[in-house]
VOPAGU-2260 file (C-alpha; in pm, 1 decimal, decimal comma):
REM VOPAGU-2260
SITE   aa  ch    i         X         Y         Z
SITE  MET   A    0    9249,1   10541,0   22264,3
SITE  GLN   A    1    9577,5   10455,4   22060,3
SITE  SER   A    2    9517,6   10713,2   21762,5
SITE  GLU   A    3    9540,4   10595,3   21506,4
SITE  ARG   A    4    9888,9   10643,6   21253,9
SITE  HIS   A    5    9899,8   10658,3   20912,7
SITE  ILE   A    6   10189,4   10623,0   20671,6
SITE  PHE   A    7   10200,8   10767,2   20343,7
SITE  PRO   A    8   10494,8   10612,7   20103,7
SITE  ARG   A    9   10726,2   10821,0   19990,9
SITE  THR   A   10   10691,1   10643,6   19619,2
SITE  GLY   A   11   10492,6   10412,4   19396,3
SITE  PHE   A   12   10123,9   10433,8   19375,7
SITE  VAL   A   13    9809,6   10582,0   19638,0
SITE  ARG   A   14    9395,8   10516,5   19554,8
SITE  LEU   A   15    9135,2   10734,4   19753,8
SITE  PRO   A   16    9161,1   10589,6   20089,1
SITE  GLN   A   17    9485,1   10686,5   20164,4
SITE  ILE   A   18    9542,1   11025,5   20004,6
SITE  LEU   A   19    9200,7   11125,4   20230,7
SITE  THR   A   20    9432,4   11027,6   20537,6
SITE  VAL   A   21    9669,3   11339,1   20431,8
SITE  ILE   A   22    9439,5   11569,5   20289,5
SITE  PRO   A   23    9139,1   11610,2   20489,9
SITE  VAL   A   24    8858,0   11659,2   20245,8
SITE  SER   A   25    8543,9   11454,5   20186,8
SITE  GLU   A   26    8502,6   11180,9   19842,1
SITE  SER   A   27    8245,9   11390,6   19735,3
SITE  THR   A   28    8467,1   11693,7   19755,8
SITE  TRP   A   29    8763,8   11545,7   19620,4
SITE  TRP   A   30    8599,2   11428,1   19325,3
SITE  ALA   A   31    8442,2   11754,5   19239,9
SITE  GLY   A   32    8783,0   11889,9   19290,1
SITE  VAL   A   33    8921,8   11643,1   19013,1
SITE  LYS   A   34    8642,3   11782,3   18800,2
SITE  SER   A   35    8733,0   12146,1   18821,8
SITE  GLY   A   36    9100,6   12085,0   18821,2
SITE  LYS   A   37    9213,4   12179,0   19173,0
SITE  TYR   A   38    9290,1   11795,8   19219,5
SITE  PRO   A   39    9472,9   11547,0   18993,3
SITE  VAL   A   40    9296,0   11309,4   18774,7
SITE  GLY   A   41    9459,1   10999,3   18847,4
SITE  LEU   A   42    9562,5   10692,6   18683,9
SITE  LYS   A   43    9288,7   10414,2   18557,3
SITE  HIS   A   44    9345,5   10007,8   18552,1
SITE  GLY   A   45    9019,8    9873,6   18480,7
SITE  ARG   A   46    8782,7    9985,9   18720,3
SITE  CYS   A   47    9032,3   10094,0   18995,6
SITE  ARG   A   48    9210,5   10441,8   18969,4
SITE  PHE   A   49    9510,5   10518,5   19157,9
SITE  TRP   A   50    9766,4   10857,9   19187,8
SITE  THR   A   51   10125,7   10858,2   19220,1
SITE  VAL   A   52   10255,1   10969,9   19518,6
SITE  GLU   A   53   10489,9   11231,0   19370,4
SITE  GLU   A   54   10166,0   11421,2   19190,8
SITE  ILE   A   55    9971,1   11411,0   19548,1
SITE  HIS   A   56   10291,6   11521,6   19690,8
SITE  GLU   A   57   10339,8   11812,5   19473,9
SITE  LEU   A   58    9901,3   11874,9   19555,9
SITE  ILE   A   59   10039,8   11883,1   19903,7
SITE  GLU   A   60   10272,0   12138,6   19849,1
SITE  ARG   A   61   10066,3   12326,9   19581,4
SITE  ILE   A   62    9801,1   12350,7   19834,2
SITE  ALA   A   63   10109,9   12449,0   20129,1
SITE  LYS   A   64   10194,3   12751,7   19946,7
SITE  ARG   A   65    9854,6   12884,7   19877,2
SITE  VAL   A   66    9758,0   12892,8   20264,6
SITE  GLY   A   67   10094,3   13046,5   20329,1
SITE  ALA   A   68    9986,5   13287,9   20095,1
SITE  GLU   A   69    9632,0   13378,1   20225,8
SITE  SER   A   70    9841,0   13392,9   20568,7
């Protein structure tokens, strides 16, 4: 069985399913994190919510720093 490779863009916008491929949390954990301020709120356009790739990369860097400080 071949593993599926997810490609995360360098710029632009992403929706939640794309984010969850690089930040492995459940949707409910993500939304709880948004509510608590742990994760970015993103932008809403109509019924769709999306995030800039840059803010997700910043989030990944913050998580990496926190994990590095804990070890």
